[in-house]
C-alpha positions, 0 to 999 in steps of 0.5 A, spaced: 806 473 544 810 478 549 809 485 549 814 490 551 814 497 555 819 502 552 824 506 555 823 512 558 818 509 561 810 511 560 805 513 567 799 510 563 802 505 558 797 499 555 800 492 554 798 486 552 801 481 555 799 473 552 802 467 555 808 463 550 804 458 546 805 450 544 804 447 538 799 441 538 805 436 536 812 436 533 811 432 527 808 426 524 801 423 523 798 427 517 800 434 514 796 437 521 801 435 524 798 432 529 800 426 533 794 422 533 794 414 532 789 415 526 788 409 522 787 412 515 782 408 513 779 413 507 772 411 506 770 417 503 767 417 496 773 420 492 775 416 486 783 415 488 785 408 488 788 407 496 786 402 499 785 406 506 778 407 509 780 414 512 776 413 519 780 419 523 776 421 528 780 426 531 777 433 529 782 438 531 782 444 526 791 445 526 789 451 532 795 452 538 793 450 545 795 457 549 798 455 556 795 462 558 793 469 557 791 474 560 790 482 559 794 487 564 794 495 565 801 496 566 805 502 569 811 505 572 810 507 580 813 514 580 819 516 583 818 523 587 823 528 588 823 535 591 828 540 589 830 544 595 834 550 592 838 555 596 836 562 594 840 566 598 844 572 597 850 568 596 848 564 590 848 570 586 856 570 586 859 567 580 853 566 576 851 560 581 844 562 581 844 563 573 848 556 573 844 552 577 837 555 574 840 553 567 842 545 570 835 544 572 832 547 565 837 541 563 836 535 567 828 536 568 827 536 560 830 529 559 826 525 557 829 519 561 826 522 566 819 522 565 817 518 569 819 522 575 814 526 580 817 532 580 816 538 585 821 545 586 821 549 593 826 556 594 830 557 600 827 564 602 822 564 599 821 571 598 826 575 603 830 575 609 829 569 612 822 567 611 820 560 608 813 559 609 810 557 602 811 552 598 813 554 591 810 547 587 808 541 590 811 534 588 805 531 582 804 528 576 805 534 570 809 539 576 816 539 572 812 542 565 810 547 571 817 548 574 820 549 567 816 555 565 817 558 572 825 557 572 826 562 566 822 568 570 826 567 577 830 573 578 836 572 582 836 572 590 836 579 593 841 581 596 839 581 603 836 574 604 840 568 608 840 562 609 834 558 613 836 551 611 833 548 618 827 551 617 826 548 609 828 543 611 823 541 618 817 544 613 817 537 609 815 534 616 808 537 615 803 535 611 800 540 610 806 544 607 806 538 602 802 533 601 805 530 596 811 526 600 808 524 606 804 518 606 804 517 599 807 510 599 813 508 597 819 512 598 820 519 596 825 524 596 828 531 597 834 533 594 837 540 598 842 544 594 845 550 598 852 554 597 852 556 605 851 553 613 844 556 615 845 564 617 838 564 620 836 562 626 829 557 628 825 563 630 821 562 623 819 555 624 819 554 631 818 561 635 825 561 639 831 563 637 836 559 637 842 558 633 842 552 628 848 546 630 849 540 625 846 536 630 840 540 629 839 539 621 841 531 622 836 530 627 831 534 622 834 528 616 833 523 620 826 525 623 825 525 614 828 518 613 824 515 618 818 516 614 821 515 608 823 521 605 830 520 604 835 527 603 841 528 597 846 533 598 849 537 593 854 543 596 854 548 590 860 552 591 859 551 599 863 555 602 861 554 610 862 549 615 862 542 612 859 539 618 852 541 617 850 538 610 854 532 612 850 531 618 844 532 613 848 527 609 850 521 614 842 522 617 838 522 610 837 515 609 840 514 601 848 512 604 851 518 598 856 523 601 854 530 599 856 531 593 860 538 592 860 541 586 863 549 583 861 549 576 856 549 571 858 542 568 859 539 575 853 542 577 849 538 571 852 532 572 850 531 580 843 533 578 843 527 572 846 522 578 841 524 583 835 525 579 838 517 575 838 514 582 830 516 583 827 513 578 823 508 580 824 500 578 817 498 582 811 497 575 805 497 577 801 491 573 794 491 575 789 486 578 790 479 574 786 476 571 783 469 575 787 464 569 795 468 571 799 463 575 804 468 579 809 462 578 809 462 570 812 469 570 818 471 565 821 479 564 826 480 559 831 486 558 832 488 551 839 492 550 841 493 542 837 487 540 840 482 545 834 479 550 835 476 557 832 474 562 831 477 568 831 471 574 826 470 580 829 473 586 825 472 593 826 479 597 831 481 592 836 476 597 841 476 590 840 483 588 839 481 581 834 479 579 826 481 580 821 480 586 813 481 587 813 487 591 806 485 595 802 480 596 796 480 591 802 479 585 800 486 583 807 490 583 813 487 581 820 490 584 827 490 580 832 489 585 838 492 585 843 490 579 838 490 575 835 496 577 842 499 576 842 496 568 835 500 568 837 506 571 843 506 566 840 507 560 843 501 557 836 497 557 832 499 550 826 495 553 823 490 558 818 484 555 814 481 560 811 474 558 805 470 562 804 462 561 811 459 561 815 457 568 818 462 571 826 463 571 829 463 579 835 465 580 840 460 581 
């Protein structure tokens, strides 16, 4: 029997994974379908006129033999995304703040992204160039708090600057945000800004130093080195493009700066970035002793058509799936299969234990 993981993936979905069954015979030999070599010499005391003595010694009860069976708790390993939103006074121009807020409300409410642990931060977080208070950390359920808080946030004060350098550097400090560093796996920051840094670094380094593209690029590289990757959206950006380009080039995602100018374009950019953070790693818990890691298969179901996803060792071909750890408690879908999941074209993921694993050719 096969069990199904429905999209969007739930964070605590319990699946019973039962192996394929092999019948105890293909035909012949009697009504039970067994293939034993009985002589059918019936010795019963029935009143029929047959001459057989029916000395059949088999004791089968027509129960199918199961090649393996195991129960598992399976859940998607959540992606983590910190939205770092520019809140400088220039965001009030051309209604950019209201557009950004409305787009965030729309995208973060999408159930397709329910598996992501969101966080939210503003820069500055009050006025001028102050950026020392985290708004909401990445954690399960934080998205509910973000959705509740966004409508209550008023447009930025007229005298607030753009402490971009300090805002990004904050996330190198686990004391500032513990939901990104050292949590295992890759986490992400989405930086949204409409202008280049307009504040010196004195707020976070105790020195009055003009910020350069090289400085912000170095911070992005430092974050990437500890598995915190940075995406960049320029929303009606009017500053020197080298600043955002330096962050994107060193952010570790391989993505360029996404330049947008209106609500529709910003919403589409958000969906693209957030969709890329949807995790393709699944935790299958502790396997039963009888579960053979060489006898497991995963299937994608699209519009009623079920397709096996082959095992792709080390994701060498980038198309199937691989074990994510040596304990065989996690699997990761490789790039091609992951793209299918993130596209929303896959209606469900089905897993079956007990039959030889299909390996990519």
